C-alpha positions in Angstrom: -14.5 -14.9 -60.2 -15.4 -11.9 -58.0 -12.8 -9.9 -56.1 -13.0 -8.7 -52.5 -12.8 -5.0 -52.1 -12.3 -3.4 -48.7 -13.5 0.2 -48.4 -12.5 2.1 -45.3 -12.0 5.7 -44.0 -8.5 6.5 -42.7 -7.3 9.5 -40.8 -4.2 11.4 -42.0 -2.2 9.7 -39.3 -3.3 6.2 -40.2 -6.1 5.4 -37.8 -9.4 3.8 -38.9 -11.1 4.3 -35.6 -10.5 6.7 -32.7 -10.0 5.6 -29.1 -13.6 6.5 -28.2 -15.0 4.7 -31.2 -16.9 7.7 -32.6 -17.4 8.2 -36.3 -17.9 11.9 -36.6 -14.3 12.4 -37.9 -15.2 11.0 -41.3 -17.1 14.2 -42.0 -13.8 16.0 -42.4 -13.2 16.5 -46.1 -16.7 15.6 -47.3 -17.7 16.9 -50.7 -20.2 16.2 -53.4 -17.5 14.5 -55.6 -16.4 12.3 -52.7 -20.0 11.4 -52.0 -20.5 10.4 -55.7 -17.4 8.2 -55.6 -18.5 6.5 -52.4 -22.1 5.9 -53.7 -20.7 4.4 -56.9 -18.4 2.1 -54.9 -21.3 0.9 -52.6 -23.9 0.7 -55.4 -21.8 -1.5 -57.7 -21.1 -4.2 -55.2 -22.5 -7.7 -55.7 -22.8 -8.1 -52.0 -21.9 -6.3 -48.8 -19.8 -8.2 -46.3 -19.9 -7.0 -42.7 -19.1 -8.0 -39.2 -21.7 -8.4 -36.4 -21.0 -5.0 -34.8 -21.5 -3.2 -38.0 -24.6 -5.2 -38.8 -26.1 -4.4 -35.5 -25.6 -0.6 -36.1 -26.7 -0.7 -39.7 -29.7 -3.0 -39.4 -31.2 -0.4 -37.0 -30.6 2.5 -39.4 -30.7 1.5 -43.1 -34.1 -0.1 -43.5 -35.9 3.2 -42.8 -33.2 5.5 -44.1 -33.3 7.7 -47.2 -30.6 9.3 -49.2 -28.1 8.3 -51.8 -26.8 5.1 -50.1 -30.2 3.8 -48.9 -31.2 1.8 -52.1 -27.9 0.0 -52.4 -27.7 -0.7 -48.7 -31.2 -2.2 -48.6 -31.4 -4.0 -51.9 -27.9 -5.5 -52.4 -27.4 -8.8 -50.5 -25.6 -8.7 -47.2 -23.4 -11.4 -45.6 -22.8 -11.0 -41.9 -20.0 -12.9 -40.3 -20.9 -13.6 -36.7 -20.7 -16.4 -34.2 -23.3 -14.8 -32.0 -26.1 -13.7 -34.3 -28.8 -16.3 -34.9 -31.3 -14.2 -36.9 -31.1 -11.3 -39.3 -34.2 -9.1 -39.8 -32.7 -6.7 -42.4 -33.7 -7.9 -45.8 -31.4 -9.9 -48.1 -29.1 -10.8 -45.2 -27.3 -14.1 -44.7 -25.4 -15.0 -41.5 -22.1 -17.0 -41.7 -20.6 -18.4 -38.5 -17.0 -19.4 -38.0 -13.9 -18.6 -39.9 -14.8 -16.3 -42.8 -12.0 -17.7 -45.1 -13.9 -20.6 -46.6 -17.2 -18.7 -47.0 -15.5 -15.7 -48.7 -13.5 -18.0 -51.0 -16.7 -19.7 -52.0 -18.5 -16.4 -52.5 -15.7 -15.2 -54.7 -15.9 -18.4 -56.8 -19.7 -18.3 -57.1 -19.7 -14.8 -58.6 -18.7 -14.5 -62.2 -17.3 -11.1 -61.9 -17.6 -7.8 -60.2 -16.8 -7.4 -56.5 -17.8 -8.1 -53.0 -17.5 -5.1 -50.8 -16.2 -5.5 -47.2 -17.0 -2.7 -44.8 -15.1 -2.2 -41.6 -15.5 -2.5 -38.3 -11.8 -2.6 -37.7 -11.8 -6.1 -36.1 -13.6 -7.6 -39.1 -11.5 -5.7 -41.6 -8.3 -6.6 -39.9 -9.3 -10.3 -39.9 -9.8 -10.1 -43.7 -6.4 -8.4 -44.1 -4.6 -11.0 -41.9 -6.2 -13.9 -43.8 -5.0 -12.5 -47.1 -8.6 -12.3 -48.5 -8.6 -8.7 -49.7 -8.0 -8.2 -53.5 -8.3 -4.4 -53.5 -8.2 -1.7 -50.9 -10.2 1.5 -51.4 -9.0 3.8 -48.6 -10.4 7.3 -48.2 -7.9 9.4 -46.3 -9.7 12.3 -44.5 -7.9 15.5 -43.6 -8.1 14.9 -39.8 -5.5 13.8 -37.3 -6.9 11.4 -34.6 -3.7 11.1 -32.6 -4.5 7.6 -31.4 -6.9 4.7 -32.0 -7.1 1.6 -34.1 -5.0 0.9 -37.1 -6.1 -1.4 -40.0 -2.6 -2.8 -40.7 -0.5 -4.3 -37.9 2.3 -5.9 -40.0 4.1 -5.0 -43.2 2.1 -5.5 -46.4 3.1 -4.8 -50.0 0.3 -3.4 -52.1 0.4 -1.8 -55.6 -1.0 1.7 -56.2 -3.8 1.6 -58.8 -5.3 5.1 -58.6 -5.7 8.2 -56.6 -8.6 10.6 -56.6 -8.5 13.9 -54.9 -11.9 15.3 -53.8 -12.8 19.0 -53.6 -13.3 18.8 -49.8 -9.8 17.6 -49.1 -10.3 13.8 -48.8 -8.3 11.5 -51.1 -9.3 8.1 -52.3 -6.4 5.7 -52.8 -7.0 2.4 -54.5 -4.5 -0.4 -54.1 -4.2 -3.9 -55.5 -3.4 -6.3 -52.8 -1.6 -8.8 -54.9 1.1 -6.9 -56.9 
């Protein structure tokens, strides 16, 4: 059975998205070793699970992109959870409407091992957290303070530390098991 891994960037003060929705803050703390860790995480996924907003942004970028993430993003199957999308032009993409719980539970059962990788958007990620679907959190804390914005966690949650990796640029990857 596959596990569901959520990979997200987090500011030092606990926000996953600033008030203005920009993403430039994730550049704080970038380094070659951090890039290698992220590429490995993305490349080893059995499928990428994303929400409609993330799909809309990525489908316009990745098909013609180059660089270390491009092959994994374009070749690994994608599952988009959306009640509004009716078609997906980005290769290897399936659309799932309605509550993601049943579909994700089925995907986990259908896979013999490895992991499904969920990418935020904060609303999509938060819905997975609230439904108790996440098996592992891979949170990259960037050395930046946003001061306000969106948080991933809105209620108490007990998770078990698995590993911590400090990167040369100042970011830190924390891996937690969701079911201690």
